[in-house]
C-alpha positions, 0 to 999 in steps of 0.5 A, a space after each residue: 500500500 505504501 507505493 499507492 499512498 505516495 502516488 495518491 499524495 503526488 496526484 493530490 499535490 499536482 491536482 491541488 496546485 496545478 490543475 486545482 488552480 489552473 483548470 478553474 483559471 483557464 475555464 473562467 478566462 476561456 469562458 469570459 473570452 467566449 462570452 465577449 466574442 459571442 456578445 453574451 448571446 446566451 443571456 441576451 437572446 432567450 427567445 432565439 435559444 428556445 426557438 432553436 430547441 424546437 424539433 426538426 424533421 427526422 433524418 438518419 441519425 438521432 433526434 437532438 433531444 435524444 442526443 441530449 439525454 445521452 449527454 445528460 446520462 453522462 453528466 447527471 448522476 453521481 457528480 450531482 450527488 457525491 460531487 455536491 456533497 464533497 464540494 460542500 464538505 471540502 469547500 464550505 457552503 460557498 462552493 455552491 456559489 462558485 459552482 453556479 459561476 462556473 456553470 454560467 461561464 461554462 455554458 458557452 464553452 459547452 455550446 462552442 465545443 458542440 458546435 465544433 464537433 458538429 462542424 467537423 464530424 465524420 460519417 461512417 459507411 452506413 451514413 451515421 454521424 461520428 464526432 468528438 473533440 479529437 476531430 476538431 483538435 486535429 483540425 485545429 493544430 495541423 500536422 504532427 502536433 494535431 495528431 499528437 494532441 488529438 491522440 493524447 486527448 482520445 487516450 485520456 478520454 479512454 482512461 477517464 471512461 474507466 475511472 470517472 465513467 465506470 469505476 467511480 459511478 459503480 462504486 457510488 451506486 454499490 455503496 448506496 445499495 449496500 448502505 441502504 439495503 445491505 446488498 453486497 457491493 459485488 452483486 451490484 458490480 455483476 448486475 451492472 457488468 452484465 447490463 453494460 456488456 449487453 448494451 455495448 454489444 448492441 452498440 449505439 442503439 442499445 445505449 441510447 434506448 436505455 439512457 433515453 428511458 432512464 434520464 427523464 424518469 430519474 431527473 423528475 423523481 429527484 426534482 420532486 424529492 428535493 422540492 418536497 424537502 424545500 416545501 417541508 422546511 421553507 425557512 431553512 431552505 431560505 437560510 441555506 441560500 443565504 449561507 451559500 452567498 455569505 460563505 462564498 466570499 469569506 475566506 475561511 483559511 484567512 489567506 489574504 489577496 488573490 492567492 487566497 481567492 484561487 486556493 480557497 476551497 470554495 472556489 477550487 472545489 466549486 469549480 472542479 466539482 462543477 466541471 466534474 458534474 457538467 463536464 463543460 470545457 472538457 470535451 466529452 459531451 461533443 461525442 454525445 451531441 455529434 450523433 444527432 441528426 441536427 444539421 445546424 451546428 449552433 442549434 445542437 449547441 443550444 442543447 448544450 447550454 440547456 444541458 449545463 443549466 439542467 445539470 448544475 443550476 437546477 439539480 446541483 442547487 437542489 441537492 446542495 440546499 437539501 444537504 445544507 438543510 440537513 448538514 448539522 444532523 448528519 455525519 459529515 465525516 463519512 462517505 459523500 454518498 451517505 452524506 447526501 442520502 442521510 440529508 434526504 433521510 433527515 427531512 423525508 424519512 427512510 423512504 427517501 433514502 430508498 428512493 435516492 439509493 435506487 436513483 443513484 443506482 440508475 443514474 450510475 448505470 446511465 453514466 456508465 453506459 454513456 461513458 461506454 459510448 465516449 470510450 468507444 468513440 475514442 477507441 474507434 478514433 485509433 482503430 476500427 478493427 473488430 478485435 480492438 473494439 471487443 478488447 475495449 468492451 471486455 476491459 470496460 466490463 471488467 472495470 465495472 466489476 472491479 469498481 464495485 469493490 475497489 477503493 476510490 480515493 486513488 481513482 478520484 484523484 486519477 479522474 481529476 488528472 485525466 479530466 484536467 489534461 483533457 480540459 487543457 487540450 480541448 479548451 486550447 483548440 476551442 479558443 483558437 477556433 472561435 472564428 468558426 464558432 462565431 460564424 455558426 452562431 451568426 447563422 443561428 441569430 
């Protein structure tokens, strides 16, 4: 275990000082640059945005809304529950405020990366669209650099599929089920592995069918539960909101000046967990949106704005309010999943705990399936060979099984590292290609 401890410490240091400061900084700067470059259109033209969400006539592909449920399957889920709990425990109530700020800035980045993926996607022999960040990264940096950076991005996306997409999700689902129903964690691992294997063998259609059914149902249930807590305890909900604002600007660590601002737990965990939750700027969602049959890139991009709104502004806020309301009555030293579960239980009784445990199970499953798609798109970027695909399916299924019983501290740190690298490469390309995004946006407006 000693070697692993050293590795975890090294990763923690790297994530804290290099990515912990770098990623939020780069995200904020890129997002503000885009806000100015596109003249804050996502705030100033709400009617046009809503119009862009109207369904279009059917073509060969997947409807825009279906592509959105695939992307939401990837972003909704454990990040919303575990991520919010960990941000609050590690960064205080103010972390939620920085989650909002990062979401408002990140919306435009999610929009931009989807627009680029739609613009540079490729079609396979059957005429189905394939797109992901690798394609526009390669286009952006011509020559060898483009090949290398796109390759690194695709490789880290595959690694992230194993860590963030599979092991962390399964682990949270399994720990919720064992904490609430006493189901052995490995049992959940086996069930997840079988469903994942079947869905992956069916390919994109199998994955889409499942995520399309799971996402609206869970999201609805989760919203209803959270609103129930707020209705039962309205004054405390109001206090929770107040404490988010007051805590956002207090530097608990007493570090004065700008360094304190960037090293303040609230900002760091708020933005990092915000990205982990809505994945904006990290270049993952384009792989989901690029399968849509929409032929106006900017229209599909608007679905990305909606995605960040639903994920971070709506669901993370509801979770956060419930956690803050129950914060003094739950054991906050325990595992983050149980903190979230106990907070709902504290207000709504045991039944809520059962529902959340099942919701986490389904959210986790949807995310595992979505990341199977992301991983597969990245694997296909390197090789179209059947044997390579089968190898990935086998390894991915194995990671699902292992995730149910593995210790996740190291995996979380690794996932932060992978997503950090992906975000840096992706954002560089997205910022350099702002002219193309601007052209596509002008067509929409």
